[in-house]
Each structure stands twice: as C-alpha cells, then as structure tokens.
C-alpha positions as CSV (number, residue, x, y, z in Angstrom):
1,M,20.5,-3.2,-21.1
2,V,18.3,-5.3,-18.9
3,A,15.3,-4.8,-21.1
4,R,17.2,-5.9,-24.2
5,K,18.6,-9.0,-22.4
6,L,15.2,-10.0,-21.1
7,K,13.6,-9.8,-24.5
8,E,16.5,-11.7,-26.1
9,L,16.2,-14.5,-23.5
10,R,12.5,-14.7,-23.8
11,I,12.7,-15.0,-27.6
12,E,15.6,-17.4,-27.4
13,H,13.5,-19.7,-25.1
14,K,10.5,-19.3,-27.4
15,L,8.3,-17.8,-24.7
16,T,5.6,-15.2,-24.8
17,Q,5.3,-12.1,-22.7
18,N,2.2,-13.7,-21.2
19,Q,4.2,-16.7,-20.0
20,I,6.9,-14.5,-18.4
21,A,4.3,-12.2,-16.9
22,A,2.6,-15.3,-15.3
23,L,5.9,-16.4,-13.9
24,L,6.3,-13.0,-12.2
25,N,2.6,-12.9,-11.3
26,I,2.0,-9.6,-13.1
27,S,0.0,-8.6,-16.2
28,R,1.4,-8.9,-19.7
29,E,1.1,-5.1,-20.1
30,A,3.3,-4.6,-17.0
31,Y,5.9,-7.0,-18.3
32,C,5.8,-5.3,-21.7
33,M,6.7,-2.0,-20.0
34,Y,9.8,-3.7,-18.6
35,E,10.9,-4.9,-22.0
36,N,10.3,-1.5,-23.5
37,Q,12.3,0.3,-20.7
38,K,9.2,2.2,-19.5
39,R,9.6,0.6,-16.0
40,Q,12.3,-1.2,-14.1
41,L,11.9,-4.6,-12.5
42,N,12.6,-4.9,-8.8
43,Y,15.4,-7.0,-7.4
44,E,13.3,-10.0,-6.5
45,S,11.8,-10.2,-10.0
46,L,15.2,-9.9,-11.6
47,C,16.4,-12.8,-9.4
48,V,13.4,-14.9,-10.4
49,L,14.2,-14.3,-14.1
50,A,17.9,-14.9,-13.7
51,D,17.2,-18.2,-11.9
52,F,14.5,-19.1,-14.5
53,Y,16.8,-18.5,-17.5
54,H,19.9,-19.9,-15.6
55,V,21.9,-16.7,-16.1
56,T,23.7,-14.3,-13.7
57,L,22.5,-10.9,-12.7
58,D,25.7,-9.6,-14.2
59,Y,24.7,-11.0,-17.5
60,L,21.3,-9.3,-17.3
61,F,22.9,-6.0,-16.5
62,G,25.4,-6.3,-19.3
63,R,28.4,-6.6,-16.9
64,S,29.3,-10.0,-18.3
65,D,29.1,-11.6,-21.8
66,H,28.9,-15.0,-20.1
67,P,25.3,-15.9,-19.3
68,G,25.9,-19.2,-17.5
69,L,26.4,-19.6,-13.8
70,A,29.9,-20.7,-12.9
71,E,30.2,-24.2,-11.7
72,P,31.6,-24.3,-8.2
73,L,35.2,-25.6,-7.9
74,N,35.7,-29.0,-6.3
75,R,38.2,-29.5,-3.5
76,E,41.1,-30.4,-5.8
77,E,40.5,-27.4,-8.1
78,T,40.4,-25.1,-5.2
79,M,43.6,-26.5,-3.8
80,L,45.3,-26.1,-7.3
81,L,44.1,-22.5,-7.6
82,N,45.4,-21.7,-4.1
83,Y,48.8,-23.2,-4.9
84,Y,48.9,-21.3,-8.2
85,R,48.1,-18.0,-6.5
86,D,50.9,-18.5,-4.0
87,L,53.6,-19.0,-6.7
88,D,55.8,-16.3,-8.0
89,E,55.7,-15.4,-11.7
90,R,58.2,-18.1,-12.8
91,G,56.2,-20.7,-10.9
92,R,53.0,-19.6,-12.6
93,E,54.6,-19.7,-16.0
94,N,55.8,-23.3,-15.4
95,I,52.3,-24.4,-14.3
96,L,50.7,-22.8,-17.4
97,D,53.3,-24.4,-19.7
98,M,52.7,-27.8,-18.1
99,A,48.9,-27.3,-18.4
100,R,49.2,-26.4,-22.1
101,L,51.3,-29.5,-22.8
102,E,48.9,-31.8,-21.0
103,Y,45.9,-30.2,-22.7
104,K,47.5,-30.7,-26.2
105,R,48.5,-34.3,-25.3
106,A,44.9,-35.0,-24.1
107,A,43.4,-33.4,-27.3
108,K,45.7,-35.5,-29.5
109,A,44.8,-38.7,-27.6
110,K,41.0,-37.8,-27.9
111,N,41.3,-37.2,-31.6
112,F,43.2,-40.4,-32.1
113,S,40.6,-42.5,-30.2
114,E,37.7,-40.8,-32.0
115,S,39.3,-41.5,-35.4
116,A,39.7,-45.2,-34.5
117,I,35.9,-45.6,-34.1
C-alpha cells in the first residue's frame, strides 16, 4: 500500500524518482526499490515524505482515504464539540437538526448573493 501511494503522490506532483531520492538523501535506485516493494522505508523517511506531500501517515498506509492533515479546532469549535458530546441522544439530534437548517439557510443566501453579481 505504501509503495503504491508514494508512486501516486510522486506522479501527481509531477516529480521524478531522482527528486524524491534527493529529498531523502538516497540514490534513485534505492528509492525505486521502495516504490517497487522490494524494500521498506524507515519511519523517519516516511515522516519526511508525509510532511513533504502534506498527507498523514494513515493515508500512506492506506488506513485513511483522506490525504490531508486535519485543521486543528479553534476554541469555539472545541467548546461546541465538548457540549455536543455531553448531550443525550435527543440533544444531539436537536443540534444536528439546527445545524442542517442553518447550513441550508447559508447555502441559499450564498447562492442568492452569487446570482446577484
């Protein structure tokens, strides 16, 4: 899985094996072995590549379909999440219903303002 993801990311970013090998300070031949599943990258190299491509290690290992790093929650979002988690099922349903209504209202307002341009 890691080998396939690394190759996909390299191609997606229009990079050569030489460029990635230089990033890792290894030969192109060594890097080629990683992409061809003949060797496995060490943890530090995987971290370098994950940071370079702005993906998570879970994405590289195939444990997640979402490549991007999650944006940290701000104080208000954290507080809202904590409140939500403390509610019973009825309370959570009410919050979700309210959020859906607000989302639809905001989408309608956005579409209206964009059509007025």
